[in-house]
C-alpha positions in Angstrom: 167.4 18.4 16.2 168.8 17.8 12.4 167.6 14.7 12.5 164.6 16.4 12.9 164.3 18.6 10.2 165.6 15.9 7.8 163.1 13.6 8.9 160.9 16.3 8.2 162.0 17.1 4.7 161.6 13.7 4.1 158.2 13.3 4.7 157.0 16.4 3.4 158.8 14.7 -0.3 156.4 11.7 0.4 153.9 13.6 0.8 154.4 15.9 -2.3 154.6 12.6 -4.6 151.2 11.2 -3.4 149.4 14.8 -4.3 151.2 14.1 -7.8 150.1 10.7 -7.8 146.6 11.3 -6.7 146.9 14.2 -9.3 147.6 11.6 -12.0 145.0 9.3 -11.5 141.9 8.6 -12.9 140.8 6.3 -9.8 142.3 5.1 -6.9 141.5 1.5 -4.9 141.9 1.1 -0.6 143.0 -2.5 0.0 143.3 -4.3 3.2 145.8 -6.7 2.2 147.1 -8.2 6.1 147.3 -12.2 5.1 148.6 -12.2 2.3 151.5 -14.2 1.5 154.4 -12.5 0.0 154.2 -15.0 -3.5 150.4 -13.3 -3.3 151.5 -9.9 -3.4 154.2 -10.8 -5.6 152.1 -11.9 -8.3 149.7 -8.5 -7.8 152.6 -6.3 -7.9 153.1 -8.3 -11.3 149.8 -8.1 -12.5 149.5 -4.3 -11.8 152.9 -3.9 -14.0 151.1 -5.6 -16.8 147.8 -4.0 -16.5 149.8 -0.4 -16.1 148.4 0.0 -12.9 150.4 1.2 -9.8 150.5 -0.8 -6.5 151.6 1.2 -3.8 152.0 0.7 -0.2 151.8 3.8 1.9 151.7 5.1 5.1 148.0 6.0 5.8 148.7 9.4 7.6 151.2 10.8 4.8 147.9 9.7 2.3 146.1 11.5 4.8 148.6 14.5 4.8 148.1 14.3 1.0 144.3 14.2 0.5 144.1 17.3 2.5 146.0 19.4 0.5 143.7 18.5 -2.6 141.1 19.1 -0.3 139.5 15.7 -0.6 137.7 14.3 2.2 135.6 11.3 2.8 138.7 8.5 3.1 139.5 9.4 6.7 137.6 6.0 8.1 139.5 4.0 5.2 143.2 4.8 6.5 143.2 2.3 9.8 145.6 -0.8 9.2 147.7 -1.7 6.5 146.6 -0.8 3.1 147.5 -0.7 -0.5 146.6 1.7 -2.8 146.1 1.1 -6.4 146.2 3.9 -8.8 144.9 3.9 -12.5 146.1 6.6 -15.1 145.2 5.6 -18.2 141.3 3.9 -18.0 139.2 4.7 -14.6 138.5 1.0 -14.5 142.0 -0.1 -14.4 142.5 -0.6 -10.8 139.5 -1.4 -9.7 139.2 -4.2 -12.6 142.8 -5.9 -11.8 142.3 -5.7 -7.9 139.0 -6.9 -7.8 139.4 -9.9 -10.7 142.4 -10.9 -8.5 140.5 -11.6 -5.7 137.4 -13.3 -7.2 140.9 -15.1 -9.2 141.9 -16.2 -6.2 139.2 -16.1 -3.9 141.0 -14.2 -1.3 139.4 -13.2 2.0 142.8 -11.5 3.3 142.5 -9.0 0.2 139.5 -6.4 0.3 138.3 -3.3 -1.1 137.5 -0.7 0.9 136.8 2.5 -1.1 138.4 4.8 -3.2 138.5 7.7 -5.5 136.8 8.0 -8.9 138.3 11.6 -9.9 138.1 12.9 -6.4 134.3 11.5 -5.7 134.9 8.8 -2.8 133.5 5.4 -3.3 132.9 2.8 -1.2 133.6 -0.5 -1.6 130.3 -1.1 -3.3 131.2 1.8 -5.9 134.8 0.6 -6.4 133.0 -2.8 -7.7 130.3 -1.3 -10.0 133.1 0.6 -11.4 135.0 -2.6 -11.9 132.3 -4.0 -13.4 131.8 -1.7 -16.4 133.7 -2.0 -19.5 136.7 -0.5 -20.3 137.0 2.5 -22.5 138.4 0.8 -25.7 135.5 -1.7 -24.9 133.0 1.3 -25.1 134.6 2.5 -28.0 134.6 -1.0 -29.8 131.0 -1.4 -29.4 130.3 2.3 -30.6 132.2 1.5 -33.4 130.5 -1.7 -33.7 127.4 0.2 -33.9 128.4 2.5 -36.1 129.4 0.1 -39.2 126.4 -2.0 -39.0 124.1 0.4 -40.3 127.1 1.4 -42.7 126.8 -2.2 -43.9 123.5 -3.4 -44.4 123.3 0.1 -46.5 126.1 -1.1 -48.8 124.4 -4.8 -48.8 120.9 -3.0 -49.6 122.9 -0.8 -52.8 124.5 -3.8 -53.5 121.4 -5.6 -54.0 119.3 -2.8 -55.7 122.3 -2.8 -58.3 122.7 -6.3 -58.7 118.5 -6.2 -59.5 119.2 -3.1 -61.8 121.6 -5.1 -64.0 119.5 -7.9 -64.3 116.5 -5.4 -65.6 
């Protein structure tokens, strides 16, 4: 009886930890990873650390309980077989980009995107791949700044030409 109690406490703690990961995640990618070699998994984990995303292998049943606690439904059909879960905490595009790029770079059939979450919105595999194709927050900000600076620099050039013409006259 005491063993069951310890086991139950461990499961409750694990579900609570998953709930916290989900709460802090901008996005989540659910992947089927069966057939990956140890070297491929090691390389993927290293890449995830470099990109500041978290790669975890979790029990589907515990993830399902955590999702239920948060009132998120629609991922049940993805939570079958061996799955890896990749969490983005900084940018919604981070986890989708890391997984999608890793699959494309290594031409993998054994690692497949099954779906995921963006906030609390459920995505299918195509939705995750669409997010992977989006520019990151930093790239978008750089584009906006570039758009704002371009007219200003053109205005400065025009003003300098007017000033030179007035000096010449």
